[in-house]
C-alpha positions as CSV (number, residue, x, y, z in Angstrom):
1,X,18.6,-6.4,31.8
2,X,17.4,-6.7,35.9
3,X,20.9,-9.5,36.5
4,X,23.1,-6.8,35.3
5,X,21.8,-4.3,37.1
6,X,21.8,-6.4,40.4
7,X,25.0,-7.5,39.4
8,X,26.7,-3.3,39.2
9,X,24.5,-2.9,42.0
10,X,26.3,-5.0,44.1
11,X,29.9,-4.8,43.0
12,X,29.8,-1.2,42.2
13,X,31.5,0.3,45.3
14,X,34.4,-2.2,44.7
15,X,34.6,-0.9,41.3
16,X,34.6,2.6,42.6
17,X,37.7,2.1,44.7
18,X,39.6,0.1,42.0
19,X,39.1,3.1,39.5
20,X,40.6,5.6,42.0
21,X,43.0,3.5,43.1
22,X,44.1,2.9,39.4
23,X,43.8,6.8,38.7
24,X,46.1,7.4,41.4
25,X,48.7,5.2,40.3
26,X,49.4,7.7,37.8
27,X,50.2,10.3,40.3
28,X,52.6,8.0,42.4
29,X,49.4,6.6,44.7
30,X,48.7,2.8,45.2
31,X,48.4,0.9,41.9
32,X,48.7,-2.3,43.2
33,X,45.5,-2.1,45.1
34,X,47.5,-3.8,48.1
35,X,46.8,-6.9,46.2
36,X,50.2,-7.7,47.6
37,X,49.7,-6.9,51.2
38,X,51.7,-4.2,50.8
39,X,50.7,-0.6,50.9
40,X,50.0,1.3,53.7
41,X,49.7,0.2,57.3
42,X,46.7,-1.5,58.4
43,X,45.3,-3.1,55.4
44,X,46.8,-1.7,52.3
45,X,46.1,0.5,49.6
46,X,42.6,-0.7,49.5
47,X,41.6,0.7,53.4
48,X,43.3,3.5,53.0
49,X,41.2,4.4,49.6
50,X,38.3,3.4,51.0
51,X,38.6,5.8,54.2
52,X,39.2,8.3,52.3
53,X,36.3,8.0,50.0
54,X,34.1,7.5,53.4
55,X,35.8,10.8,54.9
56,X,35.0,12.8,51.8
57,X,31.6,11.9,51.0
58,X,30.2,9.3,53.4
59,X,28.8,6.0,52.2
60,X,26.9,8.1,49.3
61,X,30.5,8.3,47.8
62,X,30.6,4.7,47.2
63,X,27.5,5.1,44.6
64,X,28.4,8.2,42.8
65,X,27.6,7.7,39.3
66,X,25.4,4.4,39.7
67,X,22.6,5.6,38.0
68,X,24.6,6.3,34.6
69,X,26.0,2.8,34.9
70,X,22.8,0.9,35.5
71,X,21.2,2.9,32.7
72,X,23.6,1.1,30.7
73,X,23.3,-2.2,32.0
74,X,19.8,-3.1,30.3
75,X,21.2,-2.4,26.6
76,X,24.4,-3.8,27.2
77,X,22.9,-7.1,28.4
78,X,20.1,-6.4,25.5
79,X,23.2,-6.6,23.5
80,X,25.7,-9.1,24.6
81,X,24.1,-12.0,25.4
82,X,22.2,-12.2,22.0
83,X,25.8,-11.7,20.2
84,X,27.1,-14.0,22.6
85,X,24.6,-16.9,21.9
86,X,24.7,-16.7,18.2
87,X,28.7,-16.2,18.4
88,X,28.0,-20.0,20.5
89,X,25.8,-21.2,18.0
90,X,28.1,-20.3,14.8
91,X,31.5,-21.9,16.6
92,X,29.4,-24.7,17.8
93,X,27.8,-25.6,13.7
94,X,31.5,-25.1,12.5
95,X,33.2,-27.5,14.8
96,X,30.6,-30.1,14.7
97,X,31.1,-30.1,10.9
98,X,35.1,-30.4,11.3
99,X,34.7,-33.0,13.9
């Protein structure tokens, strides 16, 4: 759970930018995330959106909503990791019998 919280804390600002860019794609906004180097002058869509977000709410705007995400990280890790281990074990047994 701690690893999940640490991971989310480090990538959350990027995820906020991604979500804002994707939401803007339907309204004629960015959409490509600047991935192809196009977009607005001076670094593309990602940079422009980061500047807009910072101007509208400062550094705190990049972490708005992180509390709910961190509350979710523990239970998600507590369920997904054991399920992944069980699935891996079941698949390993099945293919070991065939092989």
